[in-house]
N, C-alpha and C positions, 0 to 999 in steps of 0.2 A: 905560665900558667896558660892551661888547655883552653880552647876558643870555646863558645857554647855551642851546644850541643846542635844540628844542624848545618853548622858552619865548619867546613875541609880546614883542616889545621895548615896548606899549604894556601890559603885564600889570603888576602890585604886587605881589612876593611878599618877604615878609619875610626878610631875612638868618637871621634864627633858625627857619625855618622848613624842616625837613629831608626833599630831594626824593630820588625812588629816581631808577635809571635809564630812560631810554627815555619820560619823561613826557612827554607835551607841555599846554601851556598856553596858549590862546586870547587872543584881544584881549582887553586891557582885564579879564581876570581878576583875581580878588582875593585873594591867599594870605595869613593873616594869619600871627603868631608860633605858635608851642607845636604845628606842625600837620606831621605825616608822611603822605604821602603814598607809596605802594610804588610800586616798580618799575611799569613800561605801562601807567600811567592817562594818563586823557584827561580833562583840564579845559577846557571849551568857553567862548568868548567869555561875560562878564559874569557868571562865575557864584563865586561865594563860599566860600570857605571859612574859617569864622571858627576864631578860637583852642580852643586844648584838642580838636582832631580828629585820630582818628587812623585811616585807611585803609589797608587791604591792596594787593594789585596789581590789576592789570588792571582798576580799576573807571572807570567813565563817567558823568562830570557834566556834564549838557545847561547850556546857556545859561541865564543868570537861575536857577539853582539855589542855593538858600540854607543849607550845609551845616555845622552845626554851632553853630547860633544860642543866644542864651541862652534859656534855657526862662520860659515866659509863668506863671509863680506869682509870686506876689507874694511869699510868704515867701524867692525869691533874692536872695541879698544881694552877686554877685556873685563866691562862689568857684569856687575852682579844680574842674571838675568837668569827666567827658570825655563825646564821643560816637566809638564804636568801629564801624569798618567792616571787613567783610570784605572776600571778593575779588571779582572778576567782575560787581559788582554796578551796575545802568543806573538811573542816577538823570535821570528826566525835569526837562523845563522848570518852571520855577516851585513845585518842589517842597521843603518847608522841613523839614528834621530838625533835632532840637534835643537838646542836652546835656544831662545828667540833673541831679539838684538832690540837695544833700545828705542831705534827708529818707528819698532816695529810693534810694539808696547810693550817689550821685554820677556814674553810667555809663546812658547810653542807648547800646544794644549792638543791631546788626545783622549776621545772618549774611551770606553769601556766595549770589550767581547769583540775588538779589532783584532785582525791576526794579518801581520806583516812579516810574509814569507823572504825567503831569504835574498840577501841585497838589496831589500828595499832601501830606498833614502828618505827621510823627510825632515824636509829644509828647515832654515830657522823661521817662525813665526808663524807657521802654519795651525793651523784650525782643524782638527777633525773630529766629526760626531763619534755615532760606535756603531758596531757590526758591519765594520767597512771591511775590506779583500783587498788587501794591496798583492799582487800576486808577483812570481818573483822577478829582481830585478826593476820595480816601477819607482819611478824616481820623481818629486813631487819638489819642485822650487821653493823658492821662499815665499810666505805669505799667501799661500795655497788655498783654499779654504776646500774639504768635503764633506756633502753630509752624509747624513745617517744610510746604510744600506746600501750605499755606492761599491762599487766593481770595478777596479784600474785593472787591467789586461796586462799580462807577462813583457819586460822592456820596453813598457810604455813611458814617457814622460810630460810632465803639467808644468808650465811654462807658470811663473812667478805670479800672482796677483790673481789667478784662474779659478773658480768658483763651479762645483760640481757638484749636483744638486743632486737631493735623496734619488735612491733607487738607480740612478744613472749608470750606465755602462760600458766603459771605456774597452774597446779592443785591444789585441797586442800590439806591441810594436807601433803604437799610435803615438801621434807627437799633438797634444791638447793646448793651443795657443789663444783661446777664446771659449767663454764660460757653456758648460754642456749642462741645461737646466735637468730638474727632475722629470724620472721614469724615460729618459730619450736613451740611445743609444748609438752610439759613434765611433769609427774606425777609420784606420788608412791612415797614409804617408804624416798627413795633415788630418786633421780630424776631421770628418763627414757626417752629419748626424743621418740614419741609416731610417728615421722612425723610432716609434715609442719600442722602451724597451718590453717586447711582448710575452718572453720568457719570464720576467722580473716581475712583472703583472700579473702572470698566472701563479707563480710561486707564492705570490702575495694574497690567490685567493679574490683576485680581482674580476668582477661580474662583467659582460657584456656590455654592459652599458656604459663600463668605465674603460675601459680598452676602446672602444668606438669612440667616447669623448677626448680619449689621447692622439688617435688617429683624426680627429677633427681638428686638434689642436695641431699636430703638425700641420695639418696640410695650410692651414690658414697662417702660420706663421712662418712656416720654407715655403709654402709653393705657391699664396694666391699673391695678386699685387694689391693688397688690399693694402694701406698704411698701414703697421704692425700696432700702433697705440689702436687705431679703429679693431683691430683684431683682437687684440687684449680685452676690449670693450665688451666687444660681443661674447669671447667665451665666459668673459665673467659674468655677463647677463645669464647666456644660456646657461650653466654649468653652475650657480653659484651653491648650490646644495650638494655641490662635488669636492670636500675638500681638497683629493689629491691637483683635480685642475685647479681647482686657487692657488695652492702652493706653487703651482706653475706658472700661473700668470704673473703672482708676485716676484720669483724668483726673475723674470724676463724683463718686466717694469722696470729692477734694481739693479738688472746686470750694466755695469763697467765697462768692461772687456769687451764686449757684443757677446754675440753666439756664434757657436761653429756653425758653420756652411751647413748646407743640405748635399747629399749625393744627389747625384743626377738619375734619372729614369729608377728613382723607388717607387711608384705608384702601384706598380704592377705588383711586385712583393708585398705592401699593402693589404692588396686586393685578395692577394693569393693564400691566406695566410688563416682565411676559413672562419675569420670574425665580421658579421655584418659590420658596414661603417652606415 
């Protein structure tokens, strides 16, 4: 019997897999059982979708990507856990996305419209939002949380259990061992916060008041001698009507690993960017 239209005859698709409408599956791709692929997805040649993977609509899995692999966790004993992917994601060549573990809640979850470039790795129990960019070779350890619109630079690595905030930017070849709050930029062999993500703020069409507020937040949290709890109270009082700052405050208050430290001598750079503080 000929395979359904859109599925190449050399592809191996388990009869128990659920394939949506208008799905393309290329030569020598492998789709295991307990897989759900939504409408209009494209699975390129030699890609592998492992069991217990569920994805929404319009995703593009490029050649040689491996989606839904077993966790690299010595405690994992083959139990049923899942990888869930939203809509419109692009998973490039040789990327590896692993499903969850029982101890981590049994789920790795990836939102929508994310770009995982070549050789990226998303480990077990990670929770990713939407509109995120993982550049070539970026690696997320287990239980990492990455919020919407964050960018992780090429060849960077994020330590397990870290949290990267919305619109945060991690430079290339950076090791992140602690949390990076929303709208902040970190880089270095060991991640150091260089200040607000000014490029990201401007791309988001943030006003001068918002940019100045994030400069003030950076100075209070990383540069002042004020106790952090008092600095957060001051920010919450002064910028109560600014949702981005309130999100920043809540992130810092809830951080369990602590924050990435700051780069030294960064004040001059903040004052030279043409935005009054």
